[in-house]
N, C-alpha and C positions, 0 to 999 in steps of 0.2 A: 154701718154701725161702728162706733169707735171700739178699739180694742179694750177688753176688760182684763187687766193683768191681776193675777193673784200673787201673793207673797207668802212664802213659807220660811220657817226658821232655817232650813237648810240653805236656801238661796241667800238669806241675810248673812249667814255665816261666811259664805263665799265672798260677799261684798265687804264684810268686816275684815277678812284676812287680806283682801286686796288693798283696802284702805290703810292697813297697818304698814304696808310696804310702799306706799305712794307719796312719801314725804317730799321727794324731789318735784313732784307734780303739784301737790296741794298746798305746801307751806309757802306763804307769801305770794301766792298767785291770785290773779283776778280774772273775772269773766267779762272780757271785752266784747265778746260776740254773742252774748246771751240772747238778745232780742233777735239777732239775725238767724239764730239756729231754730227758733220755734217753728215747728211743722215743716222742717226741711228734710229732705232725704240725704242719705249718705253720699259721699264722694264729691261734694260741692266745695269750691274754694271761696272763701270769704275775705273781705278786705277790712282792715282797721286803718284809720287815718291819723297820722301824726302831723300836727299843724305847726307851721312856721311861727317863731316867736317875735318876728319883726326885727327892726334895727334900732339900736341905741343912737340918739341924736343929742347934741349939746346946744345950749343957748335958749333964748326966749323965742326968737323968730325961726320957725321951722319951714318957711316957705321954700327954701333952697332944696331941702331934702324931700319934704312932702311925706305923705303916709306911705307905709310899706304895703307892697302887694304880697299878701300872705300865700305861701306855697304849701300845698298839701302833699305829704308823702304817704303812699299806700304800703301797708304791711299785709301780705297775704298769708293766710293759713288754711290748710285743708283738713277735712275730717278724716280720721283714721279709724277703720273698723278692725278691732283686735279680738281674737278668738282663741279659746282652747276647747278641745273636744275629746271625750273619752268614751269607751264602750264597756259596759258591764253586763253580766247576766241578770235575769229578772229576779233572782233570789238574793243577790249581793246587797241590795238596798234595804232589805228587811231582815237580814240575818246578822252576819258578823262584821259588817263595815262600820268602823268608827268614822262617821261622816266628817266631823270637824278635823280630825287628825289626818285621815287618809284621803279625803276628797277636798273639803273646803280650803284647808290651809295650803296644800300644794298647788291646787288649781287657781285659787285666788292670787297667790304669789306669782305663779307662772304667767298669768294673764297680765298683771300690772307690771311685772318685770319687762315683758315684751313692749308694753306701752312706753315705759321709761327709756328703754334702749332706743326705740324709734324716735322719741323726742330729742335725745342726746345726739344720736348719730345720723338721723334723717333717713330718707327712703331712696336716695340716689343709688341706682344700680340694682334695686330690688324689684321683683315682679309682683304686681298687685292686680288681681283680676285679669290676668293674661297680658298685662302691659308692663314694660320695664320703665321705671321712673327715671327720668333724665335730670330733673332739677334737684337742688340741694335745699333742704329745709330743716337741717339739724341745728341743735343749740351749740354744739362744739364748733368753735370757729366763728360764732356769731357774737363775739365780744369786741368792743372797741379798744380795750386795753388789755395788757397781759403783764404779769409780774413773775419773775423767775429768780430762784436762788436756793439757799440752804436753810433748813429749819423753819422757824416761824417767820422769817423775813418776808417771803412773798405773800403770806397770809395777812400780816399786819399792813404791808404795803397796799394790798387790795382793799382791805376794810377801811383804812384811813383815806384812800383815794375816794371811794364811794361815799364816805362821810362828808367829804368836801364838795361832792356833787349834789347831794340831797341829805336831808335829815330823816328820811324814811328808814324804817327798820331794814336790817340786812340779814341774809341767810347764806351760809357758806356750806357747799357740798364738796367733799374731798374723797379722793381715792383712799381706801382704808390703809394703804401702805404709808400714807403721809402720817397718819396717827401712829402707826407702828414705829416710824423713824423717830418721831418726837418722843414716844414713850421709851424707846431704847436709850434716849439721851437723858432720861429722867424728867422730861417735861410732860405736862398734861393740861388739857383745857379745864377751865373753871367749871366745877359741878353746877348743874342746874336741874330743875324739875320741870315736868310737863305732863299733861294729860296722857294716860296710857296709850291712847290711839296715836298720839304724836311723839311718843318717846322712843319708838323703834329707830335705831340708827343715830340717835342723838348722843353726841360725844361730850357736849358741854358748851361753854361759851368762850370765845376769844374776845375779851372786853365785853361789849354788849351784844356781840354777834353770835347767834346760834350756829353751831357747827355740827353737821351731820355727815356720816360716811355714806358713800354711794359706790358700789362695786363696779359700776359701768363707766366711771371716769377714766378716760383712756390713759394708757402708758405710752409716753413718747420716747423714742429711742433715737438718739443722734450719734451716729458712728464717728469714730476718729477720722475716717477717710472723708466723710462728708464735711465735718467741721473744718478740716484742713483745706478742702477744696473751696468752701465758702469764704474762708479767711483769705485765701489767695486771689480770688476772682470776683468777690462780691462788689468791689468798687469799680469794676471794669465797665459798668453800665447796666441799667435795668429798664425793662419795658413792661408797663401795665397795659393789658389789653383784655377786652371782652371777647370771650371765646364762643359764646352762643347766647340764646335768648332765655336761658334757664337759670339765671342768677349765678353763673360761674364766670370767674375771671382768672387770668394768669399773671404772675410776675416772672419774667424771664431774665435771668442773670447771665450776661455774656461771659463766655469762656469757661463755665463750669462743666465738669465731666461726670458729675453725680446727680442723682435725682433727689428732690426734696421729699423727705418722709412726712407722712401724715402727722400733724401736731407740731411740726416745726414752726417757729415764730420768727418774724423779721420785723424790726423797728427801723425807722429812718430818722436821723437826727434833726431834720427840718420838717417833719411831718407829725403834727400833734393831734392828740385826741381832744374831742369837745365834750362839753357837759350837756345837760338836758335841754338847754336853750341855744346850743350851737357856739358857745364861747370857748375859747382855748383853755385847756387845763395845763397842768405842769407835767403831764405824762405823755409820752410818745404814743402815736396811734399804732396798734399792733396788726400785722397781717398774719393770719393763722392758716396753715395748710389744712384743708378739710379732707384731703385724700392724698395718696402717694402721687408724686409728680409723673406726668405723662412722657417726659423726656428730660435729658440732662439740663440742669439749670432752671427747670420749669417748676414753679410753685403754684398749685391750684388753690384759689381762695374764693370766698363769697364775693360777688361783684358789688360795686357801689353804684347807686342810682345817681341820676342827675341832681336830685335833691341832696343826696349825701355829699356830693362834691361842691355844689354851688349855693345851697340855701343859707339863710341866715340862722334861723332857729332849727333847721333840719339837718344841717351839715354834720358829718361825723369826723371829718378830717380837715385840718387847716395848716397854714404855714406858721412859722414861729411868731409872726407878728399878729396872729389871730385871724387873718384874712383868708378867704378862700383861694384855692390855687388858680381859679379862673372863673370867668363869668358864665361860661357854658361848660357842659361836661367834656366836650372835645378839647376845649382850651385848658380846662383843669387837668386832664390826663396828660396832655402835652407838657404842661408846666411841671407837673409832678415828676414825669419821666426825666426831666433835665435838672430839677432843683430840689428833689426830695432829700438829698444829702447822703451821708454815709450810712450804709446798711449795718445793722447790728443783729447778730443771731445768737442762738443757744450754743454753749460749749458742748463738747462730746459727753455722753453719759445717758443714764436712764432718768426720765423726768416723770413724776407722778402728777396728774392734773387735778384740778378742782375748779369749780365755778362759784363765784361770789356775786350775788345779785341783790338789788334793792327791792323792797316791797313793790309789787305790781309790775315788775319787769317781765314776769312770766304769765302767759295765758294758759289757763287749764279749765276745761269743763267737759262734761259728758252729755250726750243727747238723752233725753228722758222719755223718748217715744221711738218705737219701731213699728213697722207694719207686720204684725204677728197674727193676723186673723187666721183662724182654723188651725192654730198650733197650740200645743200644750206648753204655755210660756208662763214663767214667773219672772217678777221684777223686784229688785231690791236696790236700795239707795243707802250708802253709808259715806258720810263726809263728802257729799257731792259726787261720789263715784257710783254711777248707775250701771248695774249689770243685769242682763237678761239671761235667763236659763231656758233653753229650748230642749225638749225631750221627744225622741221618736222611738217607738217600740217595734221591733221585728218579731212578730208572733210566731213565725216559723222557726227562726233560729233561737228564740227565747233570749233576746238581748235588747238592751237599752243603749241608744246613742244619745249622749247628753252634750250640748254645746253651750258654753258660756260666751257671751258677746258684750263688749263695751264699745261704744262709738265716741271717740275722743277728739278734742282739739287741744293741742298742747304745743307750747314752744315760746321762746323769747320773742317779745314784740318790740323791745327797746334795748338794742345792744349797748347804747351809751350808759345804761344802768347796770351793766354786767361787766365783770372783770374775770379773766382767766388767770389762774395761779398754777405755777409749775414749780414743784419742789424736787431738787435733785437727790437721787439716791446716793447719799454720802453719809459718812460717819460724823454727825454733828459734834460729837465729843472732841473731835480733832480740830474743829474750827475755833480759832482764837480771835477775839475781837481786840484790836489794837487801837487804843485811844490816843 
């Protein structure tokens, strides 16, 4: 017999409070895996396919080139089961507890905050159901481009870049300290209105782009010692290599005596980012450290697939002339290691990060069913966030254990539609523009 879920106002309040804090997940996202998730159990990995756009050919007679063999690139996402659990005595629920203020608001926010952090930072190194996750599936570092600077500069660079890639709506999520730095300089985002549920964290607009604060956008720290070491040795040689089968790669810079910190960014002046159909853009391809380096001169980054290196419509990196580095992954990596050009890195300082993305670059949905037979379970849905409340009563101790659960699939599916922004912690009032 199918589960019969009931819904109470109390469970709905938890879902409401969760939805209010879920802007990073819900705003501008799409449900790519909806059909795959029907009647599936938790813990399953699903694939989304990005198809090759084919090749551009000139002239009337195309017999010499012929039709393109379209390549499919798989993007994998796993379900994440997030929970919060509390214990109360049997009288608290019916006496002096303000459910919305004391239970729904903090528990809903705590639950969705955990989901947001998992989406941004990934699960690598974390223990889930007794197993340590070895792969990286976070949003931070899953950007094809990055823009760094002082004040509004990186923000406008990112939004203008993405506008050149697609005319889809854009959404910008920034560390709150970026807004603080701009406000201290007397600057502010253009006021805008939104429905109450979508207004939490909304700072305004930058041009036509909605800007929201997100407390989990990382702070990147580049020490003077590291910056000097990189400047002295970054051109001594670099090697890109796959380190394992879990989506991790390394860039090893010869001669360096310091480790790359998480969030550090390196560009190469002959390695360009591509747009959504694999054509060269005007921006350099960014390599972003997803964790602290494992050894001196080692930068840990998300790996690139064969399709990323060699596809026509799927590639994410290319040479200055727009062509792939090689016809095979091995050939492309070999050519990159010898011809990528001069490395460019961040200068010393504190850098506050943000993520700017096009409509549909983000996947987000929650599973609307669980196996909850023989349980006191309630279900609530608010703005696509489905939360289940399960209660168990200890009649001897006179206590209730309440667990709220949401099963989520979230994360960036198209890094070419996303840009990382890094704003330096600096006094923008002291920065003068010389024309």
